[in-house]
C-alpha positions in Angstrom: 85.9 80.7 121.4 82.6 80.4 119.5 82.2 77.3 117.4 81.5 77.5 113.7 78.0 76.1 114.3 77.2 78.8 116.8 78.5 81.6 114.5 76.3 80.2 111.7 73.3 80.3 114.0 73.9 83.9 115.0 74.4 84.9 111.3 71.1 83.2 110.3 69.2 84.8 113.1 70.6 88.2 112.3 69.7 87.7 108.6 66.1 86.7 109.6 65.8 89.8 111.8 67.2 92.0 109.1 64.7 90.5 106.6 61.8 91.2 109.0 62.9 94.7 109.6 63.3 95.4 105.9 59.9 93.7 105.2 58.2 95.8 107.8 59.7 99.0 106.5 58.7 98.1 102.9 55.1 97.4 104.0 54.8 100.7 105.7 56.8 103.0 103.5 56.6 101.7 99.9 53.7 103.1 97.8 53.3 99.6 96.2 52.6 98.0 99.6 49.9 95.3 99.6 48.8 96.4 103.1 45.2 97.6 102.9 44.4 101.2 103.8 42.4 100.2 106.9 45.4 98.2 108.2 48.1 100.7 107.6 49.1 102.5 110.9 50.7 105.5 109.1 48.0 106.2 106.5 45.5 109.0 107.1 41.8 108.3 107.2 40.1 107.8 103.9 36.3 107.7 104.2 35.9 105.6 101.0 38.5 103.0 101.9 37.4 99.6 103.2 37.6 99.6 107.0 40.2 97.5 108.7 41.6 96.9 112.1 43.4 100.2 112.3 40.5 102.4 110.9 39.6 103.3 114.5 43.1 104.5 115.1 43.0 106.6 111.9 39.7 108.1 112.9 41.0 109.1 116.4 44.0 110.6 114.7 41.8 112.5 112.3 39.7 113.9 115.2 42.8 115.1 117.1 42.7 118.5 115.5 40.6 120.7 113.3 43.1 120.5 110.5 43.3 116.7 110.4 39.5 116.4 110.7 38.8 118.7 107.8 41.4 116.9 105.7 39.8 113.6 106.4 36.3 115.0 105.7 37.4 116.1 102.2 37.8 112.4 101.3 34.1 111.7 101.7 31.9 114.8 101.8 30.9 117.9 100.0 31.1 120.8 102.5 32.1 124.4 103.1 34.1 125.4 106.2 32.4 128.2 108.1 33.6 130.6 110.8 33.1 129.2 114.3 29.7 130.0 115.8 29.5 131.2 119.4 26.1 131.8 121.1 24.9 132.5 124.7 24.7 129.8 127.3 27.5 127.6 125.9 25.9 127.0 122.5 28.0 127.1 119.3 29.8 125.1 116.6 33.6 124.9 116.3 34.9 123.7 113.9 31.8 124.5 111.8 31.0 123.1 108.4 28.0 123.2 106.1 27.3 119.8 104.6 25.5 119.2 101.3 26.6 115.6 100.6 28.2 112.6 102.4 29.7 109.6 100.6 28.1 110.7 97.3 24.6 111.0 99.0 23.0 114.4 98.7 21.2 116.1 101.6 19.8 119.5 102.3 22.4 121.9 103.8 23.2 121.1 107.4 25.5 123.0 109.8 27.4 120.8 112.2 30.8 120.1 113.6 33.6 118.5 111.6 33.6 115.5 113.9 29.8 114.8 113.5 30.1 115.3 109.7 33.0 112.9 109.5 31.2 110.2 111.4 28.1 110.7 109.3 30.2 110.3 106.1 31.7 107.0 107.4 28.3 105.7 108.5 26.8 106.5 105.1 29.7 104.9 103.2 30.1 101.8 105.2 26.7 101.3 106.8 23.8 102.9 104.8 25.0 102.2 101.3 25.7 98.5 101.9 22.3 98.1 103.6 20.5 99.4 100.6 21.8 96.5 98.6 19.2 94.3 100.4 16.5 96.6 98.9 17.7 96.3 95.3 18.5 100.0 94.9 21.0 102.6 95.7 20.6 105.5 98.1 20.6 108.9 96.4 19.6 111.3 99.2 19.2 111.5 103.0 16.7 113.4 105.0 17.7 114.8 108.3 16.2 116.9 111.1 19.3 119.1 111.5 22.2 119.2 113.8 22.7 122.5 115.6 19.9 123.7 117.9 20.7 125.8 121.0 18.4 124.1 123.5 18.5 121.8 126.5 17.6 118.2 126.3 13.9 117.6 126.1 12.4 117.4 129.5 15.6 118.6 131.2 17.9 121.6 131.9 21.2 120.2 130.7 22.3 121.4 127.3 21.6 119.0 124.4 24.5 117.9 122.2 22.6 119.6 119.5 23.5 122.9 121.2 27.1 122.4 120.1 26.4 120.7 116.8 27.7 117.4 118.0 24.6 115.5 117.1 22.8 114.6 113.9 19.2 113.5 113.4 18.4 111.3 110.4 14.8 110.5 109.5 14.7 109.1 106.0 16.3 108.2 102.7 15.4 108.3 99.0 16.4 105.4 96.8 17.4 105.3 93.1 14.1 103.6 92.2 12.1 106.5 93.7 11.1 105.0 97.0 11.1 107.3 100.0 11.7 105.4 103.2 10.9 107.0 106.5 12.1 105.6 109.8 8.7 106.4 111.5 6.9 104.1 109.0 9.6 101.4 108.5 11.0 100.6 111.9 8.4 98.0 112.7 8.0 96.7 109.1 8.2 92.9 109.2 10.0 92.7 105.9 13.1 94.0 104.1 12.4 97.6 105.0 12.5 96.8 108.8 15.7 94.9 108.3 17.2 97.8 106.5 16.4 100.3 109.3 17.8 98.0 112.0 21.0 97.4 110.0 21.3 101.2 109.8 20.9 101.5 113.6 23.5 98.8 114.2 26.0 100.3 111.9 25.5 103.8 113.3 26.6 102.4 116.7 29.9 101.5 115.1 30.7 105.0 113.8 29.0 107.2 116.4 29.7 107.4 120.1 26.0 107.6 121.1 23.0 106.4 119.1 19.3 106.7 120.1 16.4 105.3 118.0 12.8 104.3 118.2 13.4 101.7 120.9 14.8 104.3 123.2 11.6 106.4 123.6 8.7 107.9 121.7 10.6 111.2 121.1 13.0 109.2 118.8 10.3 107.3 116.9 10.9 109.2 113.7 14.7 109.7 113.7 18.1 108.3 114.7 19.8 110.7 117.1 23.6 110.1 116.5 26.3 111.9 118.6 30.0 112.3 118.1 30.4 112.5 121.9 28.8 110.7 124.9 29.1 107.6 127.0 28.9 104.9 124.3 25.1 104.3 124.5 23.5 102.4 121.7 19.7 102.2 122.2 
């Protein structure tokens, strides 16, 4: 027969287990939970939310379907969904969006995939905007060299990721104090501008799968080439 002491220990342990289960359920399900967005395994990706340990999981979940990607993109971009584009030779964009702003930063219209647009929005919100603080101004617009271009890689025969809209080329930014910063002029700057561009390169490698910049080769001296697909290269 169990002793009273053993029964008490069992009751205490069951009580603690019940408290842990209830606490976990409350953290995950109650709208008043103190669990940050970036650490909540059940929350959908929000571009504006502070990143946390589970933001990567939320991003992978968002990229799992066209519907979830477009829903996530609505939290941090101004865009219009477009019909899928199909061209000869394997070129095309699907799902296709036309971007005009990411994370409150304007840009000339750019057609790209939802995945590339979503990664661009995350990079702008959590990489570009914080980096401009070191320059004493805010970013108001971004200059790009486009996304979709039905062509092979330069100097080769394999299709470029631009041929499917999975790459974005960014060349410059305009700040709230009127300064226009170009990567071509600023990469080797010994001061704050050079630090700014290198911070942007480093943060791009967090949000994109493949990033190529001026240190990769001369063809990328004036822009960051950022892909939503690839082998994880950051150069």
